[in-house]
Structure formats: C-alpha cells, structure tokens
VEXMARPA-918993 format. One record per residue (C-alpha): x, y, z; residue in three letters; residue number from 0. Coordinates in nm, 2 decimals, padded with zeros to 4 digits, always signed. Example, Ala and Ser with C-alpha at 12.3 -4.5 7.8 and 13.67 -1.06 7.14 Angstrom:
2
[pt [+01.23; -00.45; +00.78]; Ala; 0]
[pt [+01.37; -00.11; +00.71]; Ser; 1]
end
This chain:
288
[pt [-03.16; -00.01; +04.59]; Met; 0]
[pt [-03.49; +00.05; +04.55]; Lys; 1]
[pt [-03.72; +00.08; +04.87]; Ile; 2]
[pt [-04.00; -00.09; +04.74]; Glu; 3]
[pt [-03.73; -00.37; +04.68]; Asn; 4]
[pt [-03.66; -00.36; +05.06]; Ile; 5]
[pt [-04.05; -00.35; +05.16]; Asp; 6]
[pt [-04.10; -00.64; +05.00]; Lys; 7]
[pt [-03.76; -00.83; +05.17]; Leu; 8]
[pt [-03.89; -00.68; +05.51]; Leu; 9]
[pt [-04.26; -00.87; +05.43]; Ala; 10]
[pt [-04.09; -01.18; +05.37]; Ser; 11]
[pt [-03.85; -01.15; +05.71]; Ala; 12]
[pt [-04.18; -01.04; +05.87]; Leu; 13]
[pt [-04.30; -01.39; +05.78]; Ala; 14]
[pt [-04.02; -01.59; +05.88]; Ile; 15]
[pt [-04.00; -01.41; +06.23]; Glu; 16]
[pt [-04.38; -01.53; +06.33]; Glu; 17]
[pt [-04.31; -01.90; +06.22]; Gln; 18]
[pt [-03.97; -02.04; +06.21]; Asp; 19]
[pt [-03.81; -02.29; +05.88]; Ala; 20]
[pt [-03.90; -02.58; +06.05]; Phe; 21]
[pt [-04.26; -02.48; +06.21]; Ser; 22]
[pt [-04.34; -02.36; +05.87]; Ser; 23]
[pt [-04.25; -02.64; +05.62]; Gly; 24]
[pt [-03.96; -02.41; +05.46]; Ala; 25]
[pt [-03.64; -02.60; +05.60]; Ile; 26]
[pt [-03.38; -02.65; +05.35]; Gly; 27]
[pt [-03.03; -02.70; +05.31]; Tyr; 28]
[pt [-02.75; -02.64; +05.06]; Met; 29]
[pt [-02.40; -02.83; +05.02]; Ala; 30]
[pt [-02.15; -02.74; +05.26]; Arg; 31]
[pt [-01.89; -02.68; +05.00]; Ala; 32]
[pt [-02.12; -02.47; +04.79]; Leu; 33]
[pt [-02.15; -02.22; +05.05]; Thr; 34]
[pt [-01.79; -02.12; +05.08]; Gln; 35]
[pt [-01.64; -02.19; +04.67]; Ala; 36]
[pt [-02.01; -02.06; +04.44]; Thr; 37]
[pt [-02.08; -02.09; +04.07]; Ile; 38]
[pt [-02.06; -01.84; +03.83]; Pro; 39]
[pt [-02.35; -01.54; +03.87]; His; 40]
[pt [-02.31; -01.46; +03.47]; Arg; 41]
[pt [-02.24; -01.66; +03.20]; Asp; 42]
[pt [-01.88; -01.75; +03.16]; Pro; 43]
[pt [-01.87; -01.82; +02.83]; Gly; 44]
[pt [-01.61; -02.08; +02.90]; Ser; 45]
[pt [-01.63; -02.46; +02.91]; Pro; 46]
[pt [-01.47; -02.41; +03.26]; Gln; 47]
[pt [-01.51; -02.22; +03.60]; Tyr; 48]
[pt [-01.28; -02.22; +03.93]; Met; 49]
[pt [-01.32; -02.06; +04.25]; Arg; 50]
[pt [-01.09; -02.09; +04.54]; Gln; 51]
[pt [-01.15; -01.98; +04.93]; Asn; 52]
[pt [-00.91; -02.08; +05.10]; Gly; 53]
[pt [-00.79; -02.42; +05.06]; Asn; 54]
[pt [-01.13; -02.50; +04.89]; Leu; 55]
[pt [-01.13; -02.55; +04.53]; Arg; 56]
[pt [-01.44; -02.55; +04.32]; Leu; 57]
[pt [-01.41; -02.66; +03.93]; Val; 58]
[pt [-01.72; -02.68; +03.75]; Ile; 59]
[pt [-01.70; -02.85; +03.39]; Thr; 60]
[pt [-01.92; -02.84; +03.09]; Asp; 61]
[pt [-01.91; -03.21; +02.96]; Val; 62]
[pt [-02.19; -03.18; +02.70]; Ser; 63]
[pt [-02.09; -02.87; +02.53]; Gly; 64]
[pt [-02.44; -02.68; +02.70]; Val; 65]
[pt [-02.29; -02.42; +02.89]; Gly; 66]
[pt [-02.22; -02.38; +03.23]; Leu; 67]
[pt [-02.51; -02.34; +03.48]; Pro; 68]
[pt [-02.49; -01.97; +03.67]; Tyr; 69]
[pt [-02.71; -01.68; +03.76]; Gly; 70]
[pt [-02.98; -01.72; +04.06]; Ser; 71]
[pt [-03.19; -02.05; +03.92]; Ile; 72]
[pt [-02.95; -02.33; +03.94]; Pro; 73]
[pt [-02.84; -02.19; +04.32]; Arg; 74]
[pt [-03.25; -02.22; +04.38]; Leu; 75]
[pt [-03.23; -02.58; +04.22]; Val; 76]
[pt [-02.94; -02.69; +04.39]; Leu; 77]
[pt [-03.07; -02.61; +04.73]; Ala; 78]
[pt [-03.38; -02.74; +04.64]; Trp; 79]
[pt [-03.23; -03.08; +04.52]; Leu; 80]
[pt [-02.97; -03.09; +04.84]; Thr; 81]
[pt [-03.30; -03.05; +05.07]; Thr; 82]
[pt [-03.50; -03.34; +04.90]; Glu; 83]
[pt [-03.23; -03.56; +04.93]; Ala; 84]
[pt [-03.16; -03.49; +05.28]; Val; 85]
[pt [-03.51; -03.51; +05.31]; Arg; 86]
[pt [-03.59; -03.86; +05.12]; Thr; 87]
[pt [-03.23; -03.98; +05.13]; Lys; 88]
[pt [-03.27; -04.08; +04.85]; Ser; 89]
[pt [-03.05; -04.03; +04.52]; Ala; 90]
[pt [-03.36; -04.04; +04.30]; His; 91]
[pt [-03.54; -03.68; +04.30]; Ile; 92]
[pt [-03.91; -03.64; +04.20]; Glu; 93]
[pt [-03.97; -03.27; +04.12]; Leu; 94]
[pt [-04.30; -03.25; +04.28]; Gly; 95]
[pt [-04.67; -03.34; +04.12]; Pro; 96]
[pt [-04.64; -03.08; +03.88]; Ser; 97]
[pt [-04.45; -02.82; +03.68]; Leu; 98]
[pt [-04.69; -02.55; +03.83]; Gln; 99]
[pt [-04.59; -02.68; +04.17]; Ser; 100]
[pt [-04.24; -02.67; +04.11]; Phe; 101]
[pt [-04.19; -02.35; +04.02]; Leu; 102]
[pt [-04.37; -02.28; +04.34]; Asp; 103]
[pt [-04.13; -02.40; +04.50]; Gln; 104]
[pt [-03.86; -02.22; +04.35]; Met; 105]
[pt [-04.05; -01.88; +04.38]; Gly; 106]
[pt [-04.05; -01.85; +04.01]; Leu; 107]
[pt [-04.33; -01.74; +03.79]; Asn; 108]
[pt [-04.52; -01.95; +03.57]; Arg; 109]
[pt [-04.41; -01.80; +03.23]; Thr; 110]
[pt [-04.31; -01.95; +02.87]; Gly; 111]
[pt [-04.14; -01.75; +02.59]; Gly; 112]
[pt [-03.80; -01.67; +02.55]; Lys; 113]
[pt [-03.72; -01.45; +02.89]; Arg; 114]
[pt [-03.98; -01.66; +03.10]; Gly; 115]
[pt [-03.90; -01.81; +03.37]; Asp; 116]
[pt [-04.02; -02.20; +03.24]; Ile; 117]
[pt [-03.75; -02.11; +02.97]; Thr; 118]
[pt [-03.48; -02.02; +03.17]; Arg; 119]
[pt [-03.54; -02.30; +03.40]; Leu; 120]
[pt [-03.51; -02.56; +03.17]; Arg; 121]
[pt [-03.19; -02.38; +02.99]; Asp; 122]
[pt [-03.01; -02.41; +03.35]; Gln; 123]
[pt [-03.13; -02.75; +03.47]; Met; 124]
[pt [-03.03; -02.85; +03.12]; Lys; 125]
[pt [-02.66; -02.70; +03.22]; Arg; 126]
[pt [-02.66; -02.78; +03.54]; Leu; 127]
[pt [-02.76; -03.15; +03.47]; Phe; 128]
[pt [-02.52; -03.16; +03.25]; Ser; 129]
[pt [-02.21; -03.03; +03.46]; Ala; 130]
[pt [-01.91; -03.22; +03.62]; Ala; 131]
[pt [-01.78; -03.08; +03.96]; Val; 132]
[pt [-01.47; -03.15; +04.15]; Ser; 133]
[pt [-01.41; -02.98; +04.48]; Trp; 134]
[pt [-01.14; -03.06; +04.76]; Gly; 135]
[pt [-00.86; -02.91; +04.94]; Ser; 136]
[pt [-00.53; -02.82; +04.80]; Ile; 137]
[pt [-00.29; -02.76; +05.04]; Gly; 138]
[pt [+00.11; -02.72; +05.05]; Glu; 139]
[pt [+00.17; -03.08; +05.05]; Asp; 140]
[pt [-00.17; -03.25; +05.03]; His; 141]
[pt [-00.43; -03.24; +04.78]; Asp; 142]
[pt [-00.76; -03.39; +04.79]; Val; 143]
[pt [-00.99; -03.35; +04.50]; Leu; 144]
[pt [-01.33; -03.56; +04.40]; Lys; 145]
[pt [-01.46; -03.55; +04.06]; Arg; 146]
[pt [-01.83; -03.63; +04.02]; Met; 147]
[pt [-02.15; -03.59; +03.76]; Leu; 148]
[pt [-02.41; -03.39; +03.89]; Val; 149]
[pt [-02.65; -03.60; +03.76]; Ser; 150]
[pt [-02.63; -03.97; +03.61]; Glu; 151]
[pt [-02.99; -03.93; +03.48]; Glu; 152]
[pt [-03.29; -03.70; +03.40]; Ser; 153]
[pt [-03.65; -03.73; +03.24]; Glu; 154]
[pt [-03.80; -03.36; +03.22]; Leu; 155]
[pt [-04.10; -03.24; +03.06]; Trp; 156]
[pt [-04.16; -02.86; +02.98]; Trp; 157]
[pt [-04.46; -02.80; +02.83]; Asn; 158]
[pt [-04.62; -02.52; +02.95]; Pro; 159]
[pt [-04.99; -02.64; +02.90]; Lys; 160]
[pt [-04.91; -02.94; +03.18]; Met; 161]
[pt [-04.86; -02.69; +03.43]; Leu; 162]
[pt [-05.15; -02.80; +03.65]; Gly; 163]
[pt [-05.16; -03.17; +03.48]; Gln; 164]
[pt [-04.98; -03.40; +03.76]; Glu; 165]
[pt [-05.07; -03.74; +03.57]; Ser; 166]
[pt [-04.82; -03.61; +03.27]; Leu; 167]
[pt [-04.56; -03.43; +03.48]; Trp; 168]
[pt [-04.36; -03.71; +03.61]; Gln; 169]
[pt [-04.02; -03.52; +03.58]; Ser; 170]
[pt [-03.68; -03.66; +03.79]; Tyr; 171]
[pt [-03.35; -03.66; +03.84]; Val; 172]
[pt [-03.11; -03.92; +03.94]; Leu; 173]
[pt [-02.81; -03.79; +04.11]; Leu; 174]
[pt [-02.48; -03.94; +04.08]; Ser; 175]
[pt [-02.34; -04.17; +04.39]; Pro; 176]
[pt [-02.07; -03.90; +04.45]; Arg; 177]
[pt [-02.25; -03.62; +04.44]; Phe; 178]
[pt [-02.54; -03.73; +04.64]; Phe; 179]
[pt [-02.31; -03.80; +04.92]; Glu; 180]
[pt [-02.14; -03.48; +04.89]; Ala; 181]
[pt [-02.46; -03.28; +04.95]; Val; 182]
[pt [-02.58; -03.47; +05.21]; Thr; 183]
[pt [-02.27; -03.45; +05.41]; Asp; 184]
[pt [-02.33; -03.18; +05.67]; Ser; 185]
[pt [-02.49; -02.97; +05.53]; Pro; 186]
[pt [-02.58; -02.61; +05.59]; Val; 187]
[pt [-02.97; -02.54; +05.68]; Pro; 188]
[pt [-03.12; -02.26; +05.51]; Leu; 189]
[pt [-03.49; -02.13; +05.51]; Asp; 190]
[pt [-03.60; -02.16; +05.15]; Met; 191]
[pt [-03.81; -01.84; +05.22]; Arg; 192]
[pt [-03.51; -01.66; +05.24]; Ala; 193]
[pt [-03.36; -01.79; +04.93]; Leu; 194]
[pt [-03.68; -01.74; +04.73]; Arg; 195]
[pt [-03.72; -01.37; +04.88]; Ala; 196]
[pt [-03.33; -01.32; +04.76]; Leu; 197]
[pt [-03.34; -01.44; +04.38]; Lys; 198]
[pt [-03.31; -01.21; +04.22]; Ser; 199]
[pt [-02.97; -01.15; +04.32]; Ser; 200]
[pt [-02.71; -01.46; +04.27]; Pro; 201]
[pt [-02.47; -01.27; +04.49]; Leu; 202]
[pt [-02.73; -01.20; +04.78]; Ala; 203]
[pt [-02.78; -01.61; +04.75]; Leu; 204]
[pt [-02.42; -01.67; +04.84]; Asp; 205]
[pt [-02.38; -01.42; +05.08]; Leu; 206]
[pt [-02.71; -01.58; +05.29]; Tyr; 207]
[pt [-02.58; -01.96; +05.26]; Ala; 208]
[pt [-02.20; -01.80; +05.32]; Trp; 209]
[pt [-02.31; -01.62; +05.63]; Ser; 210]
[pt [-02.58; -01.83; +05.79]; Thr; 211]
[pt [-02.30; -02.11; +05.77]; Tyr; 212]
[pt [-02.02; -01.92; +05.91]; Arg; 213]
[pt [-02.25; -01.82; +06.21]; Met; 214]
[pt [-02.29; -02.16; +06.28]; Ser; 215]
[pt [-01.93; -02.20; +06.41]; Tyr; 216]
[pt [-01.81; -01.85; +06.47]; Leu; 217]
[pt [-01.67; -01.79; +06.81]; Lys; 218]
[pt [-01.50; -01.44; +06.79]; Arg; 219]
[pt [-01.46; -01.12; +06.57]; Arg; 220]
[pt [-01.27; -01.20; +06.26]; Thr; 221]
[pt [-01.18; -00.94; +05.98]; Asp; 222]
[pt [-01.21; -01.05; +05.64]; Ile; 223]
[pt [-01.03; -00.81; +05.36]; Pro; 224]
[pt [-01.21; -00.67; +05.06]; Trp; 225]
[pt [-00.94; -00.83; +04.83]; Lys; 226]
[pt [-01.02; -01.17; +05.01]; Ala; 227]
[pt [-01.40; -01.14; +04.93]; Leu; 228]
[pt [-01.36; -01.03; +04.58]; Gln; 229]
[pt [-01.14; -01.35; +04.55]; Leu; 230]
[pt [-01.41; -01.57; +04.68]; Gln; 231]
[pt [-01.75; -01.34; +04.57]; Phe; 232]
[pt [-01.63; -01.15; +04.29]; Gly; 233]
[pt [-01.54; -01.35; +03.97]; Val; 234]
[pt [-01.73; -01.10; +03.74]; Asp; 235]
[pt [-01.53; -00.81; +03.86]; Tyr; 236]
[pt [-01.16; -00.74; +03.73]; Ala; 237]
[pt [-00.89; -00.73; +03.99]; Asp; 238]
[pt [-00.85; -00.32; +03.89]; Thr; 239]
[pt [-00.93; -00.05; +04.10]; Pro; 240]
[pt [-01.22; +00.02; +03.89]; Gln; 241]
[pt [-01.33; -00.36; +03.94]; Gly; 242]
[pt [-01.26; -00.34; +04.32]; Arg; 243]
[pt [-01.49; -00.04; +04.38]; Gln; 244]
[pt [-01.76; -00.21; +04.16]; Gly; 245]
[pt [-01.74; -00.52; +04.36]; Phe; 246]
[pt [-01.75; -00.32; +04.69]; Lys; 247]
[pt [-02.08; -00.17; +04.56]; Arg; 248]
[pt [-02.24; -00.47; +04.45]; Lys; 249]
[pt [-02.16; -00.66; +04.77]; Phe; 250]
[pt [-02.31; -00.37; +05.01]; Ile; 251]
[pt [-02.59; -00.36; +04.82]; Gln; 252]
[pt [-02.64; -00.76; +04.82]; Ala; 253]
[pt [-02.59; -00.72; +05.22]; Leu; 254]
[pt [-02.83; -00.51; +05.29]; Thr; 255]
[pt [-03.09; -00.73; +05.11]; Lys; 256]
[pt [-02.97; -01.02; +05.34]; Val; 257]
[pt [-02.97; -00.82; +05.64]; His; 258]
[pt [-03.32; -00.73; +05.54]; Ala; 259]
[pt [-03.40; -01.06; +05.55]; Ile; 260]
[pt [-03.17; -01.17; +05.84]; Tyr; 261]
[pt [-03.17; -00.95; +06.08]; Pro; 262]
[pt [-02.99; -01.11; +06.33]; Gln; 263]
[pt [-02.64; -01.10; +06.13]; Leu; 264]
[pt [-02.37; -00.90; +06.28]; Arg; 265]
[pt [-02.16; -00.85; +05.97]; Leu; 266]
[pt [-02.03; -00.49; +05.94]; Glu; 267]
[pt [-01.89; -00.32; +05.64]; Val; 268]
[pt [-01.55; -00.12; +05.73]; Glu; 269]
[pt [-01.29; +00.09; +05.49]; His; 270]
[pt [-01.06; -00.24; +05.49]; Ala; 271]
[pt [-01.33; -00.53; +05.46]; Gly; 272]
[pt [-01.59; -00.67; +05.64]; Val; 273]
[pt [-01.57; -00.78; +06.02]; Gln; 274]
[pt [-01.80; -01.09; +06.10]; Leu; 275]
[pt [-01.93; -01.09; +06.46]; Val; 276]
[pt [-02.06; -01.42; +06.64]; Pro; 277]
[pt [-02.47; -01.38; +06.61]; Ser; 278]
[pt [-02.72; -01.65; +06.58]; Ala; 279]
[pt [-02.81; -01.85; +06.29]; Thr; 280]
[pt [-03.08; -01.80; +06.05]; His; 281]
[pt [-03.22; -02.14; +06.13]; Val; 282]
[pt [-03.21; -02.25; +06.48]; Arg; 283]
[pt [-02.97; -02.53; +06.53]; Gln; 284]
[pt [-03.16; -02.84; +06.66]; Leu; 285]
[pt [-02.84; -02.99; +06.90]; Asn; 286]
[pt [-02.84; -02.68; +07.09]; Lys; 287]
end
C-alpha cells in the first residue's frame, strides 16, 4: 500500500477524532443484513449473485437485464439511501438539491466521460435500482426469506451541465415498501466520512461496516478462521491455495486501511485467521 494513501486516511481519522459523527452531521447507517453478507466487489457477469454468512443468505437478481451492482459506488449509495430513509422516515428519497451536491455526498468527483464518476454512478445506480434482493436465515429445519425490489420507481437526471442547477435536478428514488422496512430495521450506525475515506476499496468498506457492527455486541474474544472470512468477503477469490493466499493478502491490506480510520478497532491477524477483541464502536451508541 502506498504511504500517501495511509496519510490521507490518517488525516480523515484525525478529523473524525476531533468531531464525532453526530456533532459533525456525518452520522450514517447501513442495513444490518448488508454488513453481514455483501454485494459483489467486481462484476460477476451473471444475472444472480449469492452470499452466505452462517445462516444468513443474501441473493441479488438482475430483473431488468442491466447487470448486477458491484464495487464501492453501490455500497456508498446504499449507505446514503439507508441514512436518508432513517432520517426522513420516508421511502421517497430525494437525491439532494443538485447533481453536484449528490456527488459531493458520495465523495465522488464531478467528472463525466466514459470513465468519469458521473458515468460510473449512473451505471451502478441503474443496476442497483433494477435489482431484486432476497435475504433471510437458512436453518436445519426452518427457512425465512424476504424477497423485494430495491426500488419501485426512480427518476434520475444526469446531464453534467446541470451540476450546480438546483431547479433542474429534482431526482428521486422510491424504495419498495419491503426494502424500506428492511433497511430501517435496526440499521448499523456508521460515519459517512469513514465511508468516503475508504471508497477506493470495496473490501475495506465491507470490513469497516462489519467490524463496527460486530463490536456493537461482542462480549468476548472471538476467533474467525480464514476459510470463514473468505466465504463471507472473498467471492472473487478461488478456493485454491493461490486464491486463499491472494484473499489473505488483500484482507490484510484492507484491514490496514480500516485500522487507520478506526484505530479503536481491536481486530488482530493470526496465522489461522483473525481474532476479534471487544472494542468501542466507531460511532458512539446513544443508548449506552
């Protein structure tokens, strides 16, 4: 990992330490299920994707033929949508006063073109809002699955010339009732500044959300083997010695980034896996 990347993360961590998420207005939320089983890191190139973590199973299906969402951008969008749903208590989410402000809230650049952030955001939001999701628990003698569309309706304007034109933006998404209920049911508090700082790595975003959720209820030291971690986070890595080694290397790199932004986290790398040690959550819990 390049030193300058760590320097940027440490600068973000210092800003977070000086003013907490509530005081700075950076409090955010992620659906609890999406911290335990996550969307693809890369384009899976198939119409369906499944992740399972213990009894929890997440299935995402492309129902419109546009492809499945993947990478950092839909993770940022899902956190932002969940935050707005929690804040407004409404399934009708307006995407800010302008395209420029929405990009800023995602921590994205105001660039168009084939590889620009506006183009990537548009593609990933189209994929996300066209997806159907099911998640639930799969047990030995009892299965519970909830199936839902992410969005019932959306209207999005994308002309880069409209970056700062508030009256012409008026973009919104209407979450489906079941998805709205799912993402607002005991969501995990996060710091949106941390998500923006970690946005270059989908794995680091996943580890940050998962670790602060785990620390919200962890009472004793817990060992997690590499095999279980790869099943949860390493969908892009083959179950071979080379694939397992590649996953371990990327996991440790992502964890270094998370530790920089979340220094209170006591997650220790060992030969057989990692050990979780009870730690403060990254966002303080108001009921404690």
